[in-house]
C-alpha positions as CSV (number, residue, x, y, z in Angstrom):
1,M,-20.0,-0.5,-10.2
2,E,-16.9,-1.5,-8.2
3,Y,-13.4,-0.2,-8.7
4,A,-10.1,-1.2,-7.1
5,I,-7.2,1.2,-7.3
6,V,-3.9,-0.4,-6.5
7,T,-0.5,1.4,-6.2
8,G,2.7,-0.4,-6.8
9,A,0.9,-2.9,-9.0
10,S,3.7,-3.7,-11.3
11,K,5.1,-6.5,-9.0
12,G,4.9,-8.1,-5.6
13,L,1.9,-7.7,-3.3
14,G,0.4,-4.9,-5.5
15,A,0.4,-7.1,-8.6
16,S,-1.1,-10.0,-6.7
17,A,-3.8,-7.8,-5.1
18,A,-4.7,-6.4,-8.5
19,Q,-5.0,-9.9,-9.9
20,E,-7.2,-11.0,-7.0
21,F,-9.6,-8.1,-7.5
22,I,-9.8,-9.0,-11.3
23,S,-10.6,-12.6,-10.4
24,K,-13.5,-11.4,-8.4
25,G,-14.9,-9.3,-11.3
26,I,-13.9,-5.9,-9.8
27,S,-12.6,-3.3,-12.3
28,V,-9.0,-2.5,-11.6
29,I,-6.9,0.6,-12.1
30,S,-3.2,-0.1,-11.5
31,V,-0.8,2.7,-10.7
32,S,3.0,2.4,-10.9
33,R,5.9,3.7,-13.0
34,S,5.7,0.7,-15.3
35,E,2.7,-1.5,-16.3
36,N,2.4,-5.2,-15.4
37,I,1.7,-6.8,-18.8
38,D,0.4,-10.0,-17.2
39,L,-2.4,-8.0,-15.6
40,K,-3.3,-6.4,-18.9
41,Q,-3.4,-9.8,-20.7
42,S,-5.4,-11.6,-18.0
43,A,-8.0,-9.0,-17.2
44,G,-11.5,-10.1,-18.0
45,V,-13.1,-7.0,-16.5
46,S,-12.4,-3.3,-17.0
47,Y,-8.7,-2.7,-16.5
48,K,-6.6,0.4,-16.9
49,H,-3.1,1.5,-16.0
50,Y,-1.9,4.9,-15.0
51,S,1.9,5.6,-15.0
52,C,2.9,7.7,-11.9
53,D,6.1,8.4,-10.1
54,L,4.8,8.4,-6.5
55,S,8.0,10.2,-5.3
56,S,6.6,13.3,-7.1
57,A,3.9,15.0,-5.1
58,Q,2.9,16.9,-8.3
59,Q,2.4,13.7,-10.3
60,V,0.4,12.1,-7.4
61,Q,-2.0,15.0,-7.3
62,S,-2.4,15.2,-11.0
63,V,-2.7,11.5,-11.8
64,F,-5.0,10.7,-8.9
65,A,-7.3,13.6,-9.7
66,N,-7.7,12.1,-13.1
67,I,-8.4,8.7,-11.7
68,C,-11.0,10.2,-9.4
69,E,-12.8,11.9,-12.2
70,E,-13.0,8.6,-14.1
71,V,-13.9,6.4,-11.3
72,F,-16.5,8.4,-9.5
73,Q,-18.7,8.9,-12.6
74,H,-19.8,5.3,-12.2
75,A,-18.6,3.9,-8.9
76,E,-20.7,2.8,-6.0
77,N,-17.9,1.1,-4.1
78,V,-14.2,2.1,-4.5
79,Y,-11.3,0.1,-2.9
80,V,-8.0,2.0,-2.6
81,I,-4.9,-0.1,-1.8
82,N,-2.0,2.2,-0.9
83,N,0.6,-0.5,-1.4
84,A,3.6,1.1,-3.0
85,G,6.6,1.5,-0.7
86,V,10.4,1.8,-0.6
87,I,12.8,0.5,2.1
88,E,15.8,2.6,1.3
89,P,17.8,4.2,2.7
90,I,19.0,1.3,4.8
91,D,21.7,2.9,7.0
92,I,22.3,4.4,10.4
93,A,21.5,8.0,11.3
94,G,24.5,10.1,10.4
95,E,25.1,8.1,7.2
96,L,21.7,8.6,5.5
97,D,21.4,9.8,1.9
98,A,19.3,12.9,1.9
99,A,17.7,12.2,-1.5
100,L,16.7,8.7,-0.5
101,V,15.3,10.1,2.8
102,Q,13.1,12.5,0.9
103,R,12.0,9.9,-1.6
104,N,11.1,7.4,1.2
105,I,8.9,10.0,3.0
106,Q,7.1,11.0,-0.2
107,V,6.4,7.4,-1.4
108,N,5.7,5.8,2.0
109,L,3.9,8.6,3.7
110,S,3.0,11.7,1.7
111,A,1.6,9.8,-1.3
112,P,-0.9,7.6,0.8
113,I,-2.1,10.7,2.6
114,L,-2.6,12.7,-0.5
115,I,-4.4,9.8,-2.3
116,S,-6.6,9.1,0.7
117,N,-7.5,12.8,1.0
118,L,-8.5,13.0,-2.7
119,F,-10.7,9.9,-2.6
120,L,-12.4,10.8,0.7
121,Q,-13.2,14.3,-0.8
122,K,-14.7,12.8,-3.9
123,A,-16.6,10.2,-1.9
124,K,-18.2,12.9,0.2
125,E,-19.2,14.8,-3.0
126,T,-20.7,11.9,-4.8
127,G,-22.0,9.6,-2.1
128,A,-20.0,6.7,-3.3
129,R,-18.4,4.4,-0.6
130,V,-14.6,4.3,-0.3
131,I,-12.6,1.6,1.5
132,I,-8.9,2.6,1.9
133,A,-6.2,0.1,3.0
134,N,-2.8,1.5,3.8
135,V,-0.1,-1.2,3.6
136,T,2.0,-0.8,6.7
137,S,4.7,-2.9,8.4
138,G,5.6,-4.3,11.8
139,A,8.6,-1.9,11.5
140,G,6.1,0.9,12.2
141,E,5.7,-0.4,15.8
142,R,9.3,-1.0,16.8
143,P,12.8,0.5,16.1
144,I,15.0,-1.5,13.8
145,Q,18.7,-0.5,13.4
146,G,19.3,0.8,9.9
147,W,15.6,1.4,9.1
148,S,15.0,4.7,10.9
149,I,13.2,6.3,7.9
150,Y,11.2,3.2,7.0
151,C,10.1,2.7,10.6
152,S,9.3,6.4,10.9
153,T,7.1,6.5,7.8
154,K,5.2,3.4,8.6
155,A,4.6,4.6,12.2
156,A,3.2,7.8,10.7
157,V,1.0,5.9,8.3
158,N,-0.4,4.0,11.2
159,M,-1.2,7.2,13.1
160,F,-2.7,8.8,10.0
161,T,-4.9,5.7,9.6
162,K,-6.0,5.7,13.2
163,T,-6.8,9.4,13.1
164,A,-8.6,9.4,9.8
165,G,-10.6,6.3,11.0
166,L,-11.6,8.2,14.1
167,E,-12.7,11.2,12.1
168,L,-14.8,9.1,9.8
169,E,-16.5,7.3,12.8
170,N,-17.2,10.6,14.5
171,S,-18.9,12.0,11.4
172,G,-21.0,8.9,10.9
173,S,-19.5,8.2,7.5
174,S,-19.8,4.8,5.8
175,N,-16.2,5.2,4.4
176,K,-13.4,3.2,6.0
177,V,-9.6,3.8,6.4
178,I,-7.6,0.8,7.7
179,A,-4.0,-0.4,7.7
180,F,-2.8,-3.8,6.7
181,S,0.5,-5.3,7.9
182,P,1.5,-8.1,5.4
183,G,4.4,-9.6,7.3
184,I,7.5,-10.9,5.5
185,M,6.9,-11.8,1.8
186,D,9.1,-13.1,-1.0
187,T,9.4,-9.8,-2.9
188,D,12.0,-7.5,-4.4
189,M,12.1,-5.5,-1.1
190,Q,13.4,-8.6,0.6
191,V,16.1,-8.9,-2.0
192,T,17.2,-5.3,-1.3
193,I,17.2,-6.0,2.5
194,R,19.3,-9.1,2.1
195,S,21.9,-7.2,0.0
196,S,22.5,-4.7,2.8
197,S,25.8,-4.6,4.7
198,E,25.9,-5.7,8.3
199,E,27.3,-2.2,9.2
200,A,24.1,-0.6,7.7
201,F,21.6,-3.2,8.9
202,A,22.6,-5.3,12.0
203,D,19.8,-7.9,11.4
204,V,20.7,-8.7,7.8
205,D,21.6,-12.3,8.6
206,T,18.1,-12.9,10.1
207,F,16.5,-11.8,6.9
208,R,18.8,-14.0,4.8
209,N,17.7,-16.9,7.0
210,Y,14.1,-16.1,6.3
211,K,14.7,-16.8,2.6
212,E,16.9,-19.8,3.2
213,S,14.5,-21.4,5.6
214,G,11.4,-20.8,3.4
215,S,9.8,-18.5,5.9
216,L,8.7,-15.9,3.4
217,R,5.0,-16.0,2.4
218,S,4.1,-15.7,-1.3
219,P,2.6,-12.3,-2.4
220,D,-0.4,-14.3,-3.7
221,T,-1.2,-15.7,-0.3
222,V,-1.0,-12.3,1.4
223,A,-3.0,-10.6,-1.4
224,G,-5.8,-13.1,-0.9
225,A,-6.0,-12.2,2.8
226,L,-5.9,-8.4,2.0
227,V,-8.6,-8.5,-0.7
228,K,-10.9,-10.7,1.4
229,L,-10.4,-8.2,4.3
230,V,-11.4,-5.1,2.3
231,L,-14.4,-6.9,0.8
232,A,-15.6,-8.0,4.2
233,D,-19.0,-6.8,5.5
234,H,-17.5,-5.3,8.6
235,L,-14.3,-3.3,9.1
236,D,-13.2,-1.4,12.2
237,N,-12.3,2.2,11.1
238,G,-8.7,3.0,11.9
239,K,-7.7,-0.5,12.8
240,I,-4.3,-2.0,11.9
241,Y,-5.0,-5.5,10.7
242,N,-2.2,-8.1,10.8
243,V,-2.0,-10.8,8.1
244,N,-1.1,-13.4,10.8
245,N,-4.6,-13.0,12.3
246,L,-6.3,-13.3,8.9
247,L,-4.7,-16.5,7.5
């Protein structure tokens, strides 16, 4: 049996990826604070939702331990899409909100690491095969004024992915950990970015122009590339795949 676990599946790329897995007959477990009712109503295969606040390390450990217990009783292949992410705080260093900094680090970095760790442990115990895709960003590869925390967490996700992939290769494991950079999409995160002040985010006009010029891809298009990637026969462990090379 095949399972796909998708975080941040209530909207955007996560919702589209979950729908794509469902369309391919793969059982889906969605994880987010609120459930996407459209997924529930359209699912023709096994579908279940777990509510979880990914900014809470305690909830992440508890909820995903329960998901592992359920999934690995029957699974041969498990796909984990660590998609959930937050952009805030958008501000320059010296003006950052401490609570938003901590939330960003927990959601964008700590949660994917903890989730990956749990699934790799369970895969080793049961012999099931796990494919983990950590959704990253081009912001993890270059500094962007006002995005110091987002850039930092995505850079750290990239390095975790590369290192975990190296470890799996060195151990001869069939499990895979990759990263996926989705580019600019028409999502709520883009709305948040466009609402920033120029003082906090110097490139805000560039992102407003992306919307006005129709340069933002749809989440459905990007999700199609992501799901096709993780279902491919060959993946390079630790590699950061860019959507621009997949479409």
